[in-house]
C-alpha positions, 0 to 999 in steps of 0.5 A: 471469515474475512481477511480483514478480521486479521486486524482488530478495529483499532488496528485497522484504524492505525493502518488507515491513520498511517495512510493518511499521515503519509498522504498529508504532504503529497499528491500520492495515493496509498491503498491497502487491500487484504483478502484470504487467498490469492486467486493467481499463481503470481502475487504480483499478477494479482496485485496488478489486477487489484491496483486496476480494480481500485482505479489506482491507475487512474490518478493524475500523476500516476503516483499510487502505491498498493500494499497487497496481502493474501493472509491465508497464502501468506503472500504480499506485494508492494506495487507502485504506478509508473510515476513513482516507480520511475523515480524511486531508488531501484531497490526501494520496493524490495527493501520496503517488502523486507522491512514489512516481511520481518514484521510479518514473520513475527506476527506484527502485521499492523506494524509491517503495514505501518512501517511500509506505508511510512516508507512510501509516503517518504518517497511520495513526499520527495518526488510528489509534494502536496499541491495547493489544489490537491484532492484525496483521489482514492479512499483510505479505507482498507479494501477486501 
């Protein structure tokens, strides 16, 4: 069984649409990665590995944001590349995770992801507005 099975096809499309909406007005890139188990003891370490595997550290402005979830281990992380991490408020990632955590606790995984993505999109729009020659550097699909 794949971790992506936690979401119906409609829920997956809702998350993908949240990514596309968030990226409409920014040069930033957002990805969601879901797997059953976190193969490392530290979820941040795993998120960094996935970040690199998905080439999120290769964006022109270093403004990628990864939402990582290991369903069976009940672990998740939100990770921003150095460009976005440098400009968001100091507690931004933690407050975003708290919004998501509250929804996850209540079984609202799709809502949690969509709210987190929306928050990241607001910050990306503020600090990395969409450029005239902007291209979508990374896939919007959920990886697993």
